[in-house]
N, C-alpha and C positions, 0 to 999 in steps of 0.2 A: 754372927752366924744365925741366931734366932730370927733376926730381922730379915735376913736373906731368905730363909725358909718360909717365913710368913708371906713375904712378897711373892715368891714363886707359887705358893699355894693359892693366893688370891688371884694371880694371873691365870693359873690353870682353871680355877673355878669360873672366872669371867669368860674364858674361851669356851668351856663346856656349855655354859649358859647361852652364849651367842649361837653356838652350833645347834642347840636344842631349839632356839627360836627360829633359826633358818629352816630347819627341817619341818617345823609346823607351818611356816609360811609357804613352803614349797608344795604342800599337799593341795591338789585341785579341789575347788569348791564343788559341792554336789549340785548338779544341774536340776533346775526345777522342772515341773511337768511341761510337756510341749504345749504351746499355745493352740487354741482352737482357731481355725481359719475358714472364712467364707470368701469366695471370690467369684467375680463375673467379668466376662469380656464385654466391653462397651465401646461405643463410638465417641463418647464424651462423658465428662464428669463436671457437674455444676453444683456448687455449695456442698461439696464432699459426697454427692449422691450420683450413682451411675444413671445416665439418661436413657439407656436401653440395655438390653442384653442380646448377645448374638452367639451363635455357634457356626454360622456361615455368613460370609460377607462378600461383596463384590470386589473384584480385583482392583478397582479404582478407589477403594476406601481411603487410601492416603495414610491414615494412622489409626491405631487402635490403642485402647487403654485396658489394663487389667486392674480393676478396682478390688481392694481387699479389706476385709474387716478382721482384725486380730483381737482375740479375747484371751487374756491371761499371759500376755507376752511383754508387759511393760518393761522398758529398759533394754530389750533385746533388739537384735538386728535380723531382718529377713531379706531374702533375695528373690526377685522376680527374674527367672532365667528363661529367656525367650528362645524358641527353636522353630526353624523352618525345616520340616522333615526331621532328619536326625542331626542337623547342623545347628549348633548354638550360634545365635545371631545377636544376643544381648544378655547382659547381666546387670540388673539395677539393684543396688543396695539401698534398703529403706530402714529407717529407725522407727521403732515402735515406742511412742512417747507415753502411752497410758493404756488403760484397759477399760472398755474396748477402745480400739484405735482404728481409724479408717485412713487408708493410704492407697496410692496407685502409682503405676508407671505407664509410660507411653512409648510406643514403638512405631516408627515410620515403616510403612509397608509398601515397597516398590510394586508397581502394577504387574511386573512380570514374575513376581515371587508367588505364584499360585500353588495351590495344593494344601497338604496337611501341615498344620502348625500346632504347637502347644506351648504352654507356659508352666514351668514348675515353680512352686513357691517353696523355698528352702529356708531352713534355719541357718544360724551362723556355722554350724558344724557340717552343713551340706545335706542334712536329711530332708527328704521331700515331705512337706506337710500337706500339699495338695497339688493336683495337676488339672489344668483346664485345656481341653482340646478344642480346636476349631478349624474351619476350612476357609481358604481365601480363593475366590473366583471359580468355584465349581458348583 
């Protein structure tokens, strides 16, 4: 009888201990501060450097790049979310490998997609870190 009681007590303690560990692991990690973001719209990137900057481009541009420098976001993910007017036309996920970190995305621009555009740089939770507005063909 004593052995049975001891075995039950040990089993109960082990279960309580495992539950306590599970509840600690289930708690979310505190998020670090939001990274600092610099961004420019450019027609090209060479050696991780934007070749120019633009806020207005010709309709025949063909493609554009959003070059971004992220400071303080090592190991995080950001998104470049491209919009033509209010319509989302692209979402590019980019890994931030260090701090500072330079990265970019590219978007093909059809010649008949003129007007207002913008790109939102978002963190993994969807918060907007920066917005870059530009015009195509006007």
